[in-house]
N, C-alpha and C positions, 0 to 999 in steps of 0.2 A: 506493500499499498503507497503511495506517493506522501509522502508527509505534508500537513498542511501551511501555508504562507503566511498564514495570520494566526492570530490568539498567541496564547502564552507558553504553548510548548515549540513554536516556532523563536531562533534567536537568529532575529541581523545585528552582526557585529559592523560596527563604522569608526574608522582608526582617523582620530582627527577632530576635537571638540566647538570647530569654530562656525563660522554664520553658515555656511553652507551646511554642515552636517544639523545645525537647529533648524532651515528651512527642510531639510529632509526628513526630517521628525514630524514636523507639521505636516507632512501629504503623507505621512507615511500610517498618523492617526486615524485619516479617514480611512483607512482599508486593515485599522487593528490590526497593524504590524507593530513586532514591540521591539525599537530600538536600544541598543546594547552600545556605547560610546567609551571609548577610553583615550585621555589626552591627561596634560601634566596636573593641572586642578580642576577640580569641581566647579570653580567660578568662570570658567570657559560657557561661553553663549549656550552651548548643549546640556550644559550641567542640571540648571532645571527641567529639562523634559525630558530627557533621557530616561525609558523604562527603568536603566540601571547604566550607572558612571563609575566609572575603576579608574581611578589614579595611573599613569605610569605613563614609559615613553615610548610614544609609538616610533621612535628610530632604532629602541632597544630587543636586540633577537629574544630576549627570555620573556620580556613582557608580551611583547606581541606573540608571540607561543601561549603564554600563561589565560589572555586575553580570548584567544582565538579558538583555542582546542576543543569547547562547547558548543560552538556555533554554525549555525546551519550552511549561513553566505556572509562571508565578510568583504564589505568595500572600503572604498577611501573620499575624504573629504581634500584631502590633501595626498599630492603622490611623493612628498620624501619622507617615505616610510621605510620602514623595514624588508627589504624585497625577499632577504635571505630567510627567515621567518615566514613570510608569505608562502613560497615555494615549499618549503616542508609543509606547513597545514593543509595544502593543498595535495599533496602527498597523501596525508592522512587521512584525505577524505572530504574536507571542509571544502565549500566551493569560492572562490577567490574571484569578483570579478569587478576592476578590469584585472586583467589576469596576472600574474607579478611578472612574467616576461616582458610582457607588453610595460607593465609601471617602470620595469629595468631601461628598458628604452628610451622609454621619454623622460626619465630620471636624467639622461644623460644628452645634450641639448645637441654635442657632437653626434653620438648613436641614432638621434634622431636623423639629424642631420642627411645621416649615409642612408639613412633609410629611405629618404625621398631620393637622394639619387640613382639608388639601386631600381626603386620600383617606379622611375620618371612619372615622380610626381616635380612638378613646378618648383623651385623654390628659388631662392636669391643668391649667388656666387658665393662661396664659403670657404674658408681654409683653416685646419685645426692647429691649434699650435698649444706649447707644451710650458711656457712662461713665457716674463716679460719682455726679455732680449728679444726674443723670437717675432716678435712684432716690425721689428726692423725690417726683414727679409720682404717688408709688406708694402711699406712706405709709399709704394708708384698708386696702391690700390686707393690710396685716402681720396674721401670722406670715410670709413667705414665704420661698425659697430663693432663692439668686443664684448661677448658674453660668456660668463662661468660654463662653464661644462654642466656642473653640478651645484644646485642650492637657492641657484635665482627665482625670486619671483616677486610680483608686482611693483617692475622697474626696480629691483634690488638685482645684483649681478649686472648690470650691462651697463656699460658707455659706447657715446659715439666717440669716437675720436675724429678730430678734422686737421690736424697737424702732427708733423715731428715735433714739436715742442710737447706735447700733451702727452707722449707715449710716458713719461716718468709717472703719470698718473694712472695709466692702465694696470691691470689684473696682474701681479705675478702667480697663475697658476694654468692649468687646464682649460683652455680657452675655445670657440671658435671669434673666429673674424669675417663679417656679413660684408659683402658692399653693399653700402647706404643707399636703398631703393628710394628713385625720388616717386614717389606714389602719389596720389589725386585721392583716393580713399580706404582708410582702413577698415575690413569687412568683419564678420565673423559667422560662422553657420555650428548651429550645434546639429548633430546628429544622433540618433541612437540604435542601435541595436543590439538584441537579444538571442539568446541558447539557439533556437532555433532559426536564425538569420535574416530576420526580421527586421529592414532595413528602415527606420524614418528621420527626416530633416526638417528643424524648423525653417521658414522662410528667413533670407539673410538678412541681419541686419549692420547697421554702420555707426562704426565706434570712432567717439572726436576725444581725442587724446590731449590731456594737460601737458605740454614738452616738458615742464619743470618738475615735474613729478614722474611721469611716465606713464600716466594711470589714466583709466577713463575717466574723464567728464562730463559725456554726455551718450548715450546710448538711443539713434534714433530706428523705432520698428515700424515700418519696412523704409530697408536702405532707399536711396534714389539713387537706384541704378536702373540699368536697360532690363528687357525680361532677357534676354540673350545673358547676359553677364549674373542675375540669379538664375538662370539654368545650369548655367557655365559651374558657377561656384558653387551649388547645390550637388553635382554631378562630381564634383571634384571631391568635396567632405565625404559622400559617400565612400569613392575608392579609396580613400584614406583611410576609412574606419573599416571597409572589408579586403583592404590588404593586410590591415594590422588586425582582424580578425578578433576584433576587441567586441565585449561584452561588458554594455553600460552605455553612457553619454559621453560622446565626446566632443569638446569645444574646439573649431580648425578655424583658427586665424589667417585671414589674406590680408594681401597686399593686393590693391588695383592700383596697376602702373599708369602713365600717362598715354599708354599704347593699347590700353583698356585688357592686358595679359593678368591675369589671376595669379600671383604667387603664395603658397602655403608659408607662411612665417612661423608658428608652432604650433602644437596643439597643448592643450591639458584634459587628462582622460576623466574628468569630472564635470559633475556642477560649475558651474563657471557665471564669473562677473555679467559678462556678455549676455546671461540668462535670465536677470532676475527679471526683464517686465513679461517674459512668459506669465507670472500669477497673474495677472489682470491681463495682458493684452493678446493671449492664445487659450485654444480650447484646454489643450493640456499644459501643465506648467514643466519646467526642467527638471524639478525635483521627482515630481511624481512618472514623467517619462524614466530618469534614470533606476526610481522605484522597478515599474514597470519592465523593462530590460533586465535586471540581474537578479528578479525573481522568475524571470520564463514568461514573462505577465504577455496580451496584447500588448502593443504599442496601440499608445495615444494621439486624435484627432491634433495635428500641431498647425494648424489653420489659423490665421489670425481675428479675436474677436472687433477688436478697435486699435487702430494706430495708437502709438506712446512714447515718450521718452524716459530715459531711468537715466537720472543721477545720483553718484555717491555722495554720501553722506561723511564725510572725513572730519576728523579733531582738528580745528581752528589753529596756527601758527601760533603761539604764546602761549598756549592753554597746557595743560598737564594736570589730571587730577582727577576726584569723581565726575563724570561727565551729567554737564546740564545741556539741556535743550532748547536753544532758543530761539523764539518766530514760529515752535512747532504748532501750536496752536492756530495762529492765524493762516496758517497752511491748511491747517486742518479744515477750513472755513471754508478756502478756497473748490469748486467744482473738477472731479475726479482726480483727485489726490491723494496717490496713497503712501502711508508712510513704513517703512519696515525698519524698528531699532531691534539692534541685533543683541542686547541685553548684557555690553560690555560697560562692567564698573568704571571702567578708568579711559579718559580720553588723552590721547598725547597727538603732538602736531602729525597731523595725514595718515592717522589711523581710519579703514574702515568701522565705524559706526553702527552704519546703518546704510539704507539706498530709500528714494522716490522714485513712484513712477506716476506719470502724468498722461493722463488719457484723452484723446481729442476722437472727434470724427474726422477730424483734418491735422495729418501731422505738423502742419505749418503752425496751426493755433496750437497744437500741444507744445511745440518749441519753444515758443512767446513765453506759455505760463512755466515750462520749464525754467527758464532764464531768472522767471520773476521768485519760485522759489528757490533757487538757487542762492539768491540773495538775501533771501528771509531766513532761511532756516541757517541755523549755525550752532556746531555743538562746541560750547565752551566747558572749563572748570570751575 
């Protein structure tokens, strides 16, 4: 008899207790799926929502083994986890999605880029280097972007180098250097695949980044692109997830060049910041879709219910300590404004504290309202 995927007897384990896990739990509750979480501290965003919370280190082999051995399915809300432990749990019969071998590949941006090259997936030209001194070999390629092969996220571990004089600030660690692309848009496609090989993608979204922070400042759904580019981007995302054979949700970040060529920048094997709008804008949220895919359930309808804009709520510069939300009640009085707070007790500059989705029948009107909300709502201490 196949074990039920809901109720007390079924245990879904999540490694990582941040906001992505918190929103996954919110979706899981609708299906009576009991979610068990491990992270360093119960003060993490998942702490109050998890069916059971374990304090432990997701990068520790022993902690991951101890946490995972009695779970039916394990997933991650951040890819920086102990893959050796996940491979051992998989051998013991625990289902791990995304699969450990895929996590190992995606953890290393060098392996990830080689995967694209080997599978004829378009990506920016790149070189792999071992240390800071290796960069001098590529001074004729300036300007370029240096990315640490391991450990980077949310703009950390990424540097733009424009001149030889800036080489002294470069990372002295295994990295890749990537030709800086003169793109006109940054796009993202979320695509999901279940164990049965069913694949569904969400409509393409457009991301507007803060150059200072290298974080998404605005996300627009739908993207302002042609029907052909929408089709090509969707097909490219499906190509990537099928080549990987990944079970779960995959965020595929793309550059759209001045010549309308699509290049894969990088991917994330989990729910993603570029999919938060789906909670209000789409028939199925990214969190429910990830849940459906890892539990072997039919994938949901990804169609757009309502155009929208998502903005991240970041801790204000000069503020560190217990979080206070300035302007939140004024924002809530506005029509079609949906505030999501992540339950983080303390703020610090540029920390992700929540997000807001603004919907409207006209995407241009949603953009106008979103810029009002951004000026109004501040996270201070």
